[in-house]
C-alpha positions in Angstrom: 24.1 -7.0 -4.7 24.2 -3.2 -4.9 24.1 -0.5 -2.3 21.1 -0.6 0.1 19.6 2.3 1.8 19.7 2.6 5.6 16.1 1.4 6.0 16.3 -1.1 3.2 13.7 0.4 0.9 16.0 1.1 -2.1 19.0 -0.6 -3.7 21.3 0.9 -6.3 23.3 -1.4 -8.5 26.7 -0.7 -10.0 25.3 0.5 -13.2 23.0 3.0 -11.4 19.8 0.9 -11.8 17.5 1.7 -8.9 15.5 -1.2 -7.4 13.1 -1.5 -4.5 14.1 -3.4 -1.4 11.7 -5.6 0.6 11.9 -3.6 3.8 8.6 -3.0 5.7 10.1 -0.3 7.9 7.6 2.6 8.4 8.6 5.2 10.9 6.0 7.6 12.3 7.2 10.7 14.1 6.0 11.2 17.7 4.2 14.4 16.6 2.2 12.5 14.0 1.3 9.8 16.4 0.1 12.5 18.8 -1.9 14.2 16.0 -3.7 10.9 15.2 -4.3 9.0 18.4 -5.6 5.6 17.5 -7.8 3.3 19.5 -7.2 -0.5 19.6 -9.4 -1.1 16.6 -7.9 1.8 14.5 -4.9 2.3 12.2 -3.1 5.4 11.0 -4.2 5.1 7.4 -2.7 6.4 4.1 -5.0 7.6 1.3 -2.1 6.9 -1.1 -0.4 3.8 0.3 3.2 3.7 1.6 4.0 1.0 -1.1 2.6 3.2 -3.9 4.7 6.2 -2.8 7.8 3.9 -2.7 7.1 2.6 -6.2 6.6 6.1 -7.6 10.0 7.1 -6.1 11.7 4.1 -7.6 10.0 4.5 -11.0 11.0 8.2 -11.1 14.6 7.0 -11.9 13.5 4.6 -14.6 15.2 5.5 -17.9 11.8 6.2 -19.5 11.3 9.2 -17.1 12.8 12.4 -18.6 12.8 14.4 -15.4 12.7 12.3 -12.2 12.8 15.4 -9.9 9.6 16.7 -11.3 8.0 13.4 -10.4 9.4 13.6 -6.9 8.1 17.1 -6.4 4.7 16.3 -7.8 4.4 13.3 -5.5 5.5 15.5 -2.6 2.9 18.2 -3.4 0.2 15.6 -3.9 0.9 13.9 -0.6 2.0 16.8 1.7 -0.1 19.8 0.7 -3.5 20.0 2.3 -6.6 20.1 0.0 -10.1 20.9 0.9 -13.4 21.4 -1.0 -15.1 24.8 -0.8 -18.8 24.2 -1.4 -19.5 28.0 -2.0 -16.9 28.6 -4.7 -17.1 25.0 -6.0 -13.3 24.8 -6.0 -10.5 22.8 -4.5 -8.5 25.0 -2.1 -5.1 24.0 -0.9 -2.3 25.4 1.2 1.2 24.4 2.0 1.6 22.2 5.1 5.0 21.7 6.7 7.1 20.4 3.8 9.8 19.4 6.3 13.2 18.7 4.7 11.8 17.7 1.4 12.9 20.8 -0.6 16.5 20.3 0.5 16.3 16.5 -0.1 15.1 16.9 -3.6 17.7 19.5 -4.4 20.5 17.3 -3.1 19.1 14.3 -5.1 19.3 16.5 -8.2 23.0 17.2 -7.5 23.9 13.6 -6.7 22.2 11.8 -9.7 23.8 9.9 -11.1 26.2 9.1 -8.2 29.7 8.3 -9.4 31.3 6.7 -6.3 30.1 4.1 -3.7 30.0 6.8 -1.1 27.8 9.1 -3.2 25.6 6.1 -4.1 25.1 5.4 -0.4 24.2 9.0 0.2 21.8 8.9 -2.7 19.8 5.9 -1.6 19.8 7.1 2.1 18.3 10.4 0.9 15.6 8.5 -1.0 14.8 6.7 2.3 14.6 10.0 4.1 12.2 11.4 1.4 10.0 8.3 1.7 9.9 8.7 5.5 8.8 12.4 5.1 6.0 11.3 2.8 5.0 8.6 5.2 4.5 11.3 7.9 2.5 13.7 5.7 -0.7 14.6 7.7 -2.5 15.5 4.5 -2.3 11.9 3.4 -3.1 10.4 6.8 -6.2 9.8 8.9 -7.5 7.5 11.6 -9.5 4.6 10.3 -10.7 1.1 10.9 -7.8 -1.3 11.2 -9.8 -4.2 9.6 -10.7 -2.1 6.6 -7.2 -0.7 6.3 -5.6 -4.1 6.3 -7.9 -5.4 3.6 -7.3 -2.3 1.4 -3.6 -3.0 1.5 -1.8 -1.0 -1.3 -4.9 0.1 -3.1 -6.3 3.7 -3.1 -8.1 4.4 0.2 -10.9 7.0 -0.5 -12.1 9.1 2.3 -15.6 9.3 0.8 -17.5 7.0 -1.4 -21.2 7.8 -2.0 -23.6 5.2 -3.4 -25.4 7.6 -5.7 -27.1 4.8 -7.6 -26.5 1.6 -5.8 -29.2 -0.3 -7.8 -27.0 0.2 -10.9 -23.8 -0.1 -8.8 -22.7 3.5 -9.4 -20.5 5.2 -6.7 -19.0 8.7 -6.6 -15.9 9.6 -4.7 -15.4 12.8 -2.8 -13.9 16.0 -4.3 -10.5 15.7 -2.7 -10.3 12.0 -3.7 -11.3 13.0 -7.2 -8.6 15.7 -7.4 -5.9 13.3 -6.4 -7.1 10.6 -8.9 -7.3 13.2 -11.7 -3.7 14.2 -11.1 -2.5 10.6 -11.1 -4.5 9.6 -14.1 -3.3 12.7 -16.0 0.2 11.4 -15.6 1.6 13.9 -13.2 2.4 11.0 -10.8 3.5 8.0 -13.0 2.7 4.6 -11.6 5.4 2.2 -12.6 5.3 0.0 -15.7 2.8 -2.9 -15.2 1.3 -1.2 -12.1 -2.2 0.1 -11.7 -3.9 2.1 -9.1 -6.8 0.0 -7.7 -9.9 0.7 -5.8 -11.4 -2.3 -4.0 -15.1 -3.0 -4.1 -17.4 -5.7 -2.8 -20.9 -6.9 -1.9 -22.4 -7.1 1.6 -24.0 -10.4 2.5 -27.4 -8.9 1.6 -26.2 -8.3 -1.9 -25.7 -4.5 -1.6 -22.4 -3.1 -3.1 -19.8 -1.1 -1.3 -16.4 0.5 -1.8 -13.5 -0.4 0.5 -12.5 2.6 2.6 -10.8 2.8 6.0 -13.6 5.2 6.9 -16.3 2.5 6.6 -17.8 1.7 10.0 -15.9 -1.0 11.9 -19.1 -3.0 12.5 -19.8 -3.2 8.8 -16.5 -4.8 7.9 -16.8 -7.6 5.3 -14.1 -10.2 5.1 -12.7 -11.4 1.8 -14.9 -14.5 2.0 -18.0 -12.3 1.7 -16.8 -10.5 -1.4 -18.0 -11.6 -4.9 -16.8 -10.6 -8.4 -17.1 -6.8 -8.7 -17.7 -4.6 -11.7 -18.8 -1.2 -10.4 -18.8 2.2 -12.1 -16.9 4.5 -9.8 -16.9 8.1 -10.9 -15.1 11.1 -9.4 -15.2 14.9 -9.9 -12.7 16.4 -12.2 -11.3 20.0 -12.2 -10.1 22.7 -14.5 -6.4 22.5 -13.3 -5.9 26.3 -13.9 -8.9 27.4 -11.7 -9.4 24.3 -9.6 -13.1 24.5 -10.3 -15.1 21.3 -10.6 -16.1 20.8 -14.3 -17.8 17.5 -14.3 -17.0 13.9 -13.5 -14.9 11.0 -14.9 -15.1 7.3 -14.6 -12.2 5.8 -12.8 -10.1 3.9 -15.3 -7.8 1.9 -13.0 -8.4 -1.6 -11.9 -11.4 -2.3 -9.8 -10.3 -5.5 -8.0 -10.8 -7.7 -5.0 -8.4 -7.7 -2.0 -5.9 -10.6 -1.8 -6.9 -13.6 0.3 -5.4 -13.2 3.8 -2.7 -15.8 3.2 -1.5 -13.9 0.1 -1.1 -10.5 1.7 
């Protein structure tokens, strides 16, 4: 069966093959819950989902990845470092948030991989669990949002901003920080596992107008899956010169634009 991590998110087999467990454990620290006090109709929402972060961690140790620790650090930086858009300089600005114990965790993972005893294997998968829990609590990747919208988005990308710049032709543009994150992912800095794709969900209101699924959508505008038709939107996002962080244009999102699962399939 292999050696399972303490929260059940990772399993390491005897030949050092890393697999994902089925655990749903997601631990939020009291300080994070105090930072994002949610009302009854709200959730604490991830821009990059918990499951996606878990899959990236697991895929980092796939034999096709030359340097798994670069992947872990890139994921950590993307999720944990705050990013804001400066309208005056037309640049993304960012600063280190509290990186917690992640530096030490990644360094220890470097030393342990590949683990050569059952005890070291247990230490290794438990550290992966710790790393995932740190990412789960990263304020830069969290916000309060509608519980209904959040549940329907599931493991897809949850944009903070989606502007209908040309709704007649079904063209939407994401915000600058969302664009920066998608550019990093699509440029391969954060590899999504084989056969996986980063999705953005879209749909139609009952009056026929299109919309992008986001936990920031107003609660009273929530559309159930039954009201969603086949979608084929153009979603564009701003892209940046990665040396200067200046906006240099826009790119069409190349990932899957798909419908949420039916409730019984979630």
